[in-house]
FIBA-196267 format. One record per residue (C-alpha): x, y, z; residue number from 1; chain. Coordinates in nm, 2 decimals. Each point is the difference from the previous one (the first is absolute). Example, Ala and Ser with C-alpha at 12.3 -4.5 7.8 and 13.67 -1.06 7.14 Angstrom:
BEGIN
      u      v      w num cadena
   1.23  -0.45   0.78   1      A
   0.14   0.34  -0.07   2      A
END
This chain:
BEGIN
      u      v      w num cadena
  -4.60  11.50  13.02   1      A
   0.26   0.29   0.06   2      A
   0.22   0.18  -0.23   3      A
   0.38   0.02   0.08   4      A
  -0.05   0.35  -0.13   5      A
  -0.23   0.12   0.26   6      A
   0.20  -0.12   0.30   7      A
   0.31   0.18  -0.22   8      A
  -0.22   0.31  -0.04   9      A
  -0.09   0.02   0.40  10      A
   0.36  -0.07   0.10  11      A
   0.15   0.27  -0.21  12      A
  -0.33   0.26   0.15  13      A
   0.09  -0.10   0.35  14      A
   0.37   0.22  -0.01  15      A
  -0.09   0.27  -0.30  16      A
  -0.03   0.22   0.32  17      A
   0.30  -0.07   0.15  18      A
   0.27   0.28   0.07  19      A
   0.34  -0.08  -0.04  20      A
   0.16   0.36   0.18  21      A
   0.19  -0.10   0.28  22      A
  -0.19   0.05   0.33  23      A
   0.14   0.25   0.26  24      A
  -0.07  -0.02   0.35  25      A
  -0.28   0.19   0.14  26      A
  -0.01   0.23   0.27  27      A
  -0.15  -0.29   0.30  28      A
  -0.01  -0.25  -0.22  29      A
   0.33  -0.31   0.07  30      A
   0.17  -0.06  -0.27  31      A
   0.30  -0.24  -0.10  32      A
   0.19   0.07  -0.22  33      A
   0.12  -0.30  -0.20  34      A
   0.28  -0.10  -0.31  35      A
  -0.16  -0.22  -0.25  36      A
   0.33  -0.23  -0.15  37      A
  -0.17  -0.13  -0.35  38      A
   0.08   0.06  -0.37  39      A
  -0.33   0.07  -0.12  40      A
  -0.30   0.22   0.07  41      A
  -0.28  -0.16   0.21  42      A
  -0.31   0.03   0.23  43      A
  -0.05  -0.08   0.30  44      A
  -0.33  -0.02   0.21  45      A
   0.05   0.05   0.38  46      A
  -0.16  -0.29   0.16  47      A
  -0.15   0.20   0.26  48      A
  -0.14   0.33  -0.10  49      A
  -0.01  -0.13  -0.35  50      A
   0.13   0.34  -0.13  51      A
   0.23  -0.10  -0.31  52      A
   0.39   0.11   0.00  53      A
   0.17  -0.01  -0.35  54      A
   0.37  -0.02   0.01  55      A
   0.30   0.09  -0.27  56      A
   0.34  -0.07   0.00  57      A
   0.08   0.41  -0.06  58      A
  -0.21   0.06   0.26  59      A
   0.09  -0.29   0.30  60      A
  -0.08   0.23   0.29  61      A
  -0.38   0.04   0.08  62      A
  -0.19   0.06   0.34  63      A
  -0.27  -0.31   0.02  64      A
  -0.27  -0.03   0.35  65      A
   0.19  -0.12   0.32  66      A
  -0.32  -0.29   0.01  67      A
   0.08  -0.17  -0.38  68      A
   0.41   0.06   0.06  69      A
   0.07  -0.34   0.16  70      A
  -0.19  -0.19  -0.24  71      A
   0.16   0.12  -0.33  72      A
   0.33  -0.02   0.19  73      A
   0.01  -0.40  -0.01  74      A
  -0.07   0.10  -0.34  75      A
   0.42  -0.02  -0.05  76      A
  -0.10   0.30  -0.27  77      A
   0.01   0.23   0.22  78      A
   0.24   0.15   0.31  79      A
  -0.02   0.20   0.26  80      A
   0.18   0.38  -0.20  81      A
END
């Protein structure tokens, strides 16, 4: 029988190495600037790249990989900046 503590610890470890820096486009990288519309900080995993994006109300604009943009924009929490 599994223990919920192990599942909780595994989930915590998954995000332990997530950077909360705002990303900027690098030369040769196709990025899309989007704006977070929410009121509290969230982590969102890009469905195509697997990159974890950290959004905060105080820094709502962020460059994301163009491959993740269409799906993330459909959430209603983000829009093009």
